[in-house]
GUVEX-623637 format. One record per residue (C-alpha): residue number from 1; x, y, z. Coordinates in steps of 0.5 Angstrom, whole numbers, plus 500, padded with zeros to 3 digits. Layout:
BEGIN
+------+------+-------+-----+
: resi : east : north :  up :
+------+------+-------+-----+
:  NUM :    X :     Y :   Z :
...
+------+------+-------+-----+
// end
This chain:
BEGIN
+------+------+-------+-----+
: resi : east : north :  up :
+------+------+-------+-----+
:    1 :  503 :   489 : 537 :
:    2 :  503 :   492 : 531 :
:    3 :  496 :   494 : 527 :
:    4 :  496 :   497 : 520 :
:    5 :  489 :   500 : 518 :
:    6 :  488 :   502 : 511 :
:    7 :  483 :   506 : 508 :
:    8 :  481 :   510 : 502 :
:    9 :  479 :   504 : 497 :
:   10 :  473 :   505 : 493 :
:   11 :  470 :   505 : 486 :
:   12 :  472 :   509 : 481 :
:   13 :  472 :   510 : 473 :
:   14 :  478 :   509 : 469 :
:   15 :  482 :   515 : 469 :
:   16 :  480 :   517 : 476 :
:   17 :  484 :   517 : 482 :
:   18 :  484 :   515 : 489 :
:   19 :  489 :   516 : 495 :
:   20 :  490 :   510 : 500 :
:   21 :  492 :   511 : 507 :
:   22 :  495 :   506 : 512 :
:   23 :  496 :   508 : 519 :
:   24 :  501 :   504 : 523 :
:   25 :  500 :   503 : 531 :
:   26 :  507 :   505 : 532 :
:   27 :  512 :   510 : 529 :
:   28 :  514 :   509 : 522 :
:   29 :  522 :   508 : 524 :
:   30 :  520 :   502 : 527 :
:   31 :  520 :   499 : 520 :
:   32 :  525 :   498 : 516 :
:   33 :  521 :   497 : 509 :
:   34 :  514 :   499 : 508 :
:   35 :  510 :   497 : 502 :
:   36 :  504 :   496 : 498 :
:   37 :  501 :   490 : 495 :
:   38 :  495 :   488 : 491 :
:   39 :  491 :   482 : 489 :
:   40 :  486 :   481 : 484 :
:   41 :  482 :   475 : 484 :
:   42 :  485 :   469 : 481 :
:   43 :  492 :   472 : 482 :
:   44 :  498 :   472 : 487 :
:   45 :  499 :   478 : 491 :
:   46 :  504 :   482 : 487 :
:   47 :  508 :   488 : 489 :
:   48 :  506 :   495 : 488 :
:   49 :  511 :   500 : 491 :
:   50 :  516 :   499 : 496 :
:   51 :  520 :   504 : 500 :
:   52 :  526 :   502 : 505 :
:   53 :  529 :   507 : 510 :
:   54 :  530 :   514 : 507 :
:   55 :  531 :   511 : 500 :
:   56 :  526 :   513 : 494 :
:   57 :  520 :   509 : 493 :
:   58 :  521 :   503 : 488 :
:   59 :  515 :   501 : 483 :
:   60 :  512 :   496 : 479 :
:   61 :  513 :   497 : 472 :
:   62 :  505 :   497 : 471 :
:   63 :  504 :   503 : 476 :
:   64 :  510 :   507 : 474 :
:   65 :  508 :   514 : 473 :
:   66 :  501 :   513 : 475 :
:   67 :  502 :   512 : 483 :
:   68 :  506 :   515 : 488 :
:   69 :  508 :   512 : 495 :
:   70 :  509 :   517 : 500 :
:   71 :  510 :   518 : 508 :
:   72 :  508 :   522 : 514 :
:   73 :  512 :   520 : 520 :
:   74 :  508 :   525 : 524 :
:   75 :  502 :   521 : 523 :
:   76 :  505 :   514 : 523 :
:   77 :  502 :   514 : 516 :
:   78 :  504 :   512 : 509 :
:   79 :  500 :   513 : 503 :
:   80 :  499 :   511 : 496 :
:   81 :  496 :   516 : 491 :
:   82 :  494 :   513 : 485 :
:   83 :  492 :   517 : 478 :
:   84 :  490 :   515 : 471 :
:   85 :  487 :   508 : 474 :
:   86 :  486 :   503 : 469 :
:   87 :  481 :   497 : 470 :
:   88 :  487 :   492 : 471 :
:   89 :  488 :   496 : 477 :
:   90 :  482 :   493 : 480 :
:   91 :  485 :   489 : 486 :
:   92 :  485 :   488 : 494 :
:   93 :  490 :   493 : 496 :
:   94 :  495 :   491 : 502 :
:   95 :  499 :   495 : 506 :
:   96 :  506 :   491 : 509 :
:   97 :  511 :   494 : 514 :
:   98 :  517 :   490 : 516 :
:   99 :  519 :   491 : 523 :
:  100 :  527 :   492 : 525 :
:  101 :  525 :   487 : 530 :
:  102 :  520 :   481 : 531 :
:  103 :  514 :   484 : 534 :
:  104 :  508 :   479 : 536 :
:  105 :  513 :   474 : 533 :
:  106 :  514 :   476 : 526 :
:  107 :  517 :   481 : 522 :
:  108 :  512 :   482 : 517 :
:  109 :  506 :   486 : 518 :
:  110 :  500 :   487 : 514 :
:  111 :  493 :   491 : 514 :
:  112 :  486 :   488 : 513 :
:  113 :  486 :   490 : 505 :
:  114 :  482 :   495 : 502 :
:  115 :  478 :   494 : 495 :
:  116 :  480 :   498 : 489 :
:  117 :  475 :   497 : 483 :
:  118 :  476 :   501 : 477 :
:  119 :  470 :   500 : 472 :
:  120 :  465 :   505 : 468 :
+------+------+-------+-----+
// end
């Protein structure tokens, strides 16, 4: 079984920062791809940042230079550091991990989501 537990969301003013965390119930080496997605009301879920294996993260153009994706293998946790936040970053943020083999009958595993609201 895979459990992904997210934390770190909240309300922040424009220009502020937040750090999201996603703790996995098993080693990060169980996953071939890890990523952060977000979904704003009325919009489809969109990719924010992703990392495959030991490669460098890839970012959506809208967050390049402001967001940083990192991982701590010892803690089975990935992070999304979000700086210079804008109102348009407001969304529910989801952690996703794709396992190398099927677990619980699937490759894609999702966290429960954490709300990020950027407003003055």
